[in-house]
N, C-alpha and C positions, 0 to 999 in steps of 0.2 A: 507495502501501498503506501502510494504518494504521501512523504510529508510536507505540511506548511510551517512557513519560518516567518515571522517580521519582525526585518534585518531594516537597523540604520544607514542609512545609506548616507546623509549628511547631516549634521550641527552647525545651523547657522541662526544669525539672526532678522526675526521679523522685526518690518516697522511699521507694519499693519498692526500686529500684536501689543507690541513693545515689547520682546521678551522671546530669550535662545528658545525653539524652535530643535524639533529633531522630524527627517523627515527619512518616512522609513518603506522598500518598498516589499510586498507577500512575492516570498519566493515558493514555488512547489520544485519541490528535490523528488526528482524521483524514484520509486522503491524500492531498486539494486543498489548497491553502488556500481556504475558507466563511465570508468573516465573521458568516452564522449559526447556526454552526454549532460550540456551546462546546463544548469539549475532554471526556472523560468519565470518569468516578473510575472505577475499574475495583479494586482492590482496597487499603488503605493496611497502613500494618506502620512498625513502631518497627527505628529504629538497634540498640536492647538489645534485639532481642528473644527471639535465642534464651536469652539472658541466665536472663530468665524463666522460659523455658518450662524451665527446669535446676533452676526454685523447685517445693518439696511441697506449696503450695496455687494455686490459679488468681489470674494477678495481673491483669488489665486487655482490653482489644477490641485496644489494638493491638500485643501478641501474641503474639493468634487463643487466647488460654484464658476466658478471661474476656467475653461480651459481654454484659453486666451491668452492663460499669464500663466508663463513660468518663472519662480526666484531662482529657481540654476540657471537658466537659460542665457 
């Protein structure tokens, strides 16, 4: 059975929240060890994404509210 894990991609300061946030990716690892198969990225999230979703305007793609703005780009 495959294994799902959230791993931090980067930590950075978010100017919209005013705090340090962790940007994470959900990785799916294969059931058995296979050296030629890297883990697959299935989702992204921000550690304070729920706080951003309470704002009146869209924030960024990591919070899931504004796919047009990526703070990592």
